[in-house]
C-alpha positions in Angstrom: -11.8 4.5 -0.5 -15.3 2.9 0.1 -15.5 -0.6 1.5 -18.1 -2.9 0.2 -19.0 -6.3 1.7 -21.2 -8.7 -0.2 -22.6 -6.4 -2.7 -26.1 -7.2 -3.8 -27.5 -7.4 -7.2 -29.1 -4.0 -6.8 -26.1 -2.3 -5.5 -26.1 0.0 -8.3 -22.2 0.3 -8.7 -20.6 2.6 -11.3 -18.8 1.0 -14.0 -15.5 -0.4 -12.7 -12.0 -1.1 -13.5 -11.4 -4.0 -11.4 -8.6 -6.5 -10.2 -9.6 -9.6 -8.3 -7.6 -12.1 -6.0 -6.6 -12.7 -2.5 -3.9 -10.1 -2.3 -2.3 -11.8 0.9 0.7 -9.7 1.6 0.0 -7.0 -1.0 3.5 -7.8 -2.4 5.3 -6.7 -5.7 3.2 -8.6 -8.0 -0.1 -7.4 -6.4 1.3 -4.0 -6.8 1.4 -4.3 -10.4 -2.2 -5.7 -10.6 -3.3 -2.7 -8.5 -1.4 0.1 -10.4 -2.6 -1.3 -13.7 -6.2 -1.3 -12.5 -6.1 2.5 -11.3 -4.2 3.5 -14.4 -6.9 1.9 -16.7 -9.6 3.3 -14.7 -8.3 7.0 -15.4 -7.7 6.2 -19.1 -11.3 4.8 -19.5 -13.3 7.1 -17.2 -14.1 4.3 -14.7 -14.0 3.8 -11.0 -11.3 1.7 -9.7 -12.0 -1.5 -7.5 -10.1 -4.3 -5.8 -12.3 -7.3 -5.4 -11.1 -9.9 -2.7 -12.4 -12.7 -0.5 -12.8 -13.3 3.2 -12.1 -16.0 4.5 -9.3 -17.0 2.2 -10.6 -19.7 -0.3 -7.9 -22.2 1.0 -9.2 -21.9 4.6 -12.8 -22.8 3.4 -11.9 -26.1 1.7 -9.3 -27.0 4.4 -9.9 -25.4 7.9 -6.4 -26.3 9.2 -4.7 -24.5 6.0 -5.7 -21.1 7.6 -3.5 -22.0 10.5 -0.2 -20.2 10.5 -1.1 -18.8 6.9 -2.2 -15.2 6.6 0.9 -12.7 6.0 -1.4 -10.0 6.9 -4.8 -9.8 8.5 -7.7 -8.2 6.9 -7.7 -5.0 8.9 -3.9 -4.7 7.9 -4.5 -5.3 4.4 -7.4 -2.7 4.1 -5.0 -0.1 5.9 -2.2 -0.8 3.5 -4.4 -0.5 0.6 -5.8 2.8 1.9 -2.4 4.2 2.9 -0.9 3.4 -0.4 -3.3 3.2 -3.5 -5.8 5.6 -4.7 -8.5 3.0 -5.1 -12.3 4.0 -5.2 -13.7 0.7 -3.9 -12.5 -2.3 -1.9 -15.3 -5.1 -2.4 -15.0 -8.1 -0.1 -16.9 -11.2 -1.2 -17.4 -13.7 1.4 -16.3 -17.1 0.4 -19.1 -19.5 1.6 -20.8 -22.5 0.2 -22.8 -20.3 -2.3 -19.4 -18.8 -3.9 -17.7 -22.1 -3.6 -20.3 -23.7 -5.8 -20.8 -21.1 -8.5 -19.7 -22.1 -11.9 -17.0 -20.1 -13.6 -19.6 -19.0 -16.3 -22.0 -17.8 -13.7 -19.0 -16.1 -11.8 -18.4 -14.1 -15.0 -22.1 -13.3 -15.9 -23.9 -13.1 -12.7 -21.1 -11.5 -10.4 -18.5 -9.7 -12.5 -20.8 -8.4 -15.1 -24.3 -8.1 -13.7 -23.5 -7.6 -10.0 -20.4 -5.7 -10.0 -20.6 -3.8 -13.5 -17.0 -4.5 -14.2 -15.8 -3.1 -17.7 -12.1 -3.7 -17.4 -10.5 -6.5 -15.5 -6.9 -7.0 -14.5 -6.0 -10.5 -13.5 -2.7 -12.3 -12.4 -0.9 -14.9 -14.5 -2.2 -17.7 -12.5 -5.7 -16.5 -11.6 -8.5 -19.2 -11.4 -12.1 -19.0 -10.4 -15.4 -20.8 -10.1 -16.3 -24.5 -8.9 -13.4 -26.7 -9.5 -11.2 -23.6 -10.4 -12.3 -24.2 -14.0 -12.2 -20.5 -14.9 -9.3 -18.8 -16.3 -7.9 -16.2 -18.6 -9.0 -18.4 -21.7 -12.6 -18.6 -20.4 -12.7 -14.9 -19.3 -11.8 -14.1 -23.0 -14.6 -16.2 -24.2 -17.3 -15.1 -22.1 -16.3 -11.7 -20.6 -17.3 -9.0 -23.1 -14.9 -6.3 -21.9 -11.2 -5.5 -21.8 -8.9 -8.1 -19.7 -5.3 -7.5 -18.9 -3.4 -10.5 -17.7 -0.2 -9.4 -15.6 2.6 -11.8 -16.0 4.6 -13.1 -13.1 7.0 -10.7 -11.3 10.4 -12.4 -10.4 13.3 -11.3 -8.1 16.5 -13.1 -8.6 14.9 -15.8 -10.8 12.4 -16.5 -8.2 8.6 -15.7 -8.5 7.3 -13.2 -6.2 4.3 -15.0 -4.5 2.6 -15.1 -1.3 3.6 -18.8 -0.9 7.2 -18.1 -1.2 7.0 -15.2 1.1 5.3 -17.3 3.7 8.2 -20.0 3.2 11.0 -17.1 3.9 9.2 -16.1 7.0 9.0 -19.5 8.2 12.8 -19.8 7.5 13.6 -16.6 9.5 14.6 -14.9 6.1 12.7 -11.7 6.9 14.8 -9.4 4.8 14.2 -11.4 1.6 10.4 -11.5 2.5 10.5 -7.8 3.0 12.3 -7.4 -0.3 9.4 -9.2 -2.0 6.6 -7.4 -0.1 8.3 -4.0 -0.8 7.7 -3.3 2.9 8.4 -4.6 6.1 6.6 -7.6 7.5 4.7 -6.5 10.6 2.2 -7.5 13.3 -0.2 -5.3 14.9 -2.1 -6.0 18.3 -2.8 -4.9 21.8 0.2 -5.1 24.5 -0.8 -7.9 26.9 -0.6 -6.7 30.6 -1.1 -10.3 32.0 2.7 -11.1 32.0 5.4 -8.7 33.1 8.4 -11.1 33.2 10.5 -8.6 31.2 10.4 -6.3 34.2 12.2 -9.1 36.4 15.2 -9.4 34.1 15.7 -5.6 33.4 14.1 -5.4 30.1 10.6 -4.2 29.6 8.7 -5.8 26.9 5.6 -5.2 25.0 4.1 -8.7 24.6 1.6 -9.7 21.8 0.0 -13.0 21.0 -0.9 -13.8 17.6 -4.2 -15.6 16.5 -3.9 -19.0 14.9 -4.4 -17.7 11.3 -1.3 -15.5 11.2 1.8 -16.6 9.7 4.4 -17.4 12.3 8.1 -16.6 11.4 11.0 -18.7 12.7 11.5 -18.7 16.2 14.4 -16.3 17.1 15.5 -12.7 17.8 14.7 -10.0 15.2 15.9 -6.4 14.7 12.7 -4.3 14.6 10.6 -1.0 14.5 7.9 -0.5 16.9 5.2 2.0 16.0 2.9 3.2 18.9 0.1 5.2 17.1 -1.4 7.0 20.2 2.0 8.4 21.1 2.8 9.0 17.2 6.2 7.4 17.7 8.2 4.9 15.6 11.1 3.7 17.7 14.1 1.2 17.1 13.4 -2.1 18.9 14.4 -5.9 19.3 11.9 -8.6 19.0 11.9 -12.1 20.2 9.3 -14.5 18.8 8.9 -17.9 20.3 8.1 -19.9 23.7 10.7 -18.2 26.0 12.2 -21.7 27.0 14.5 -20.0 29.7 11.6 -18.3 31.7 8.4 -20.1 30.6 7.4 -23.9 30.4 3.9 -23.2 28.9 5.1 -23.2 25.3 2.8 -20.4 24.5 3.9 -18.6 21.2 4.4 -14.8 21.9 6.1 -11.8 20.4 8.1 -9.9 23.0 9.3 -6.5 21.8 11.9 -4.4 23.8 11.7 -0.7 22.7 15.0 0.9 23.1 15.1 4.0 25.4 11.5 3.7 26.2 9.8 3.4 29.4 6.3 4.5 29.0 3.5 2.4 30.1 1.9 1.0 26.8 -0.1 -1.9 28.3 -3.5 -2.5 26.7 -2.5 0.0 23.9 -2.1 -1.0 20.2 1.1 -1.1 18.7 2.7 -2.4 15.3 6.0 -4.0 15.2 7.9 -4.3 11.9 10.6 -7.1 11.6 13.6 -5.9 9.6 16.6 -8.5 10.0 17.0 -11.8 11.8 19.7 -11.7 14.5 19.7 -15.2 15.8 17.8 -18.4 16.8 15.8 -18.7 20.1 17.5 -20.9 22.7 17.2 -22.1 26.2 19.8 -20.6 28.6 21.0 -22.3 31.7 20.0 -19.3 34.0 18.8 -15.7 34.0 22.1 -14.2 34.0 22.9 -15.9 30.8 19.9 -14.8 29.4 20.4 -11.1 30.4 24.0 -11.1 29.0 22.6 -12.4 25.6 20.1 -9.8 25.4 22.6 -7.2 26.1 24.8 -8.7 23.4 21.7 -8.6 21.0 20.7 -4.9 21.7 24.4 -4.1 21.2 24.4 -5.7 17.7 21.1 -3.7 16.5 22.5 -0.4 18.0 25.6 -0.4 15.6 
């Protein structure tokens, strides 16, 4: 997989079978787009490509819209694409004032045809593009002299599989439903903080990570989880609390705390990935540390069944 950022007109790309979109979450609907793209690439003797944007267009037009928004970071998204799909290119277009002002017609002629050499295009049922979102499937059929496949919406239990619905499930704590739509576990990746070692004082070592403002924040609470420690090549059962730790911290700083079962290695300042698999209970403030420790033991007992 070759990564290209902001390709220039003289990039000299091969003829492409491409799909285009934000691909936040890489959910089941996105899967159909990408699989169709790679399939058509083989059939037509083309190279396959995913064309996406950074930052997300929503965050360009509304800076606050980017807060508590992304299901996966760009680095997570690229890793997921590389691990799952045999795509020749991932092309990242910088969404800035220039791209925001390009007309739908120029988007087709100058970007897709001239710049990116797209010969086959796969889009989602609701894909729009160009200034004012005036470009759509109908306009593509009019101006894009190549094959176009429009993939219809994917539904599970009569609900549309969409990034916006997945975000809402996560905010509601319905992580198992979000995972079903993602066709994988929602996860966070980061460096384990060595600044706060409060877990040691109550007898439960925790790996703590702080999310950036752009990442979707799930409901405050305790989750069954899986911790992957790349440098040790280990994947272990764990329990994770996301919230502000009201019993032991008055700062109200949001933090992921993960207690890895039967694990005592020092992983401070190491990168880990934590997958949330099920919601156990809401976060709450206890009267004292003894009550908190008792509840943690009960939580661990539940996930150990």
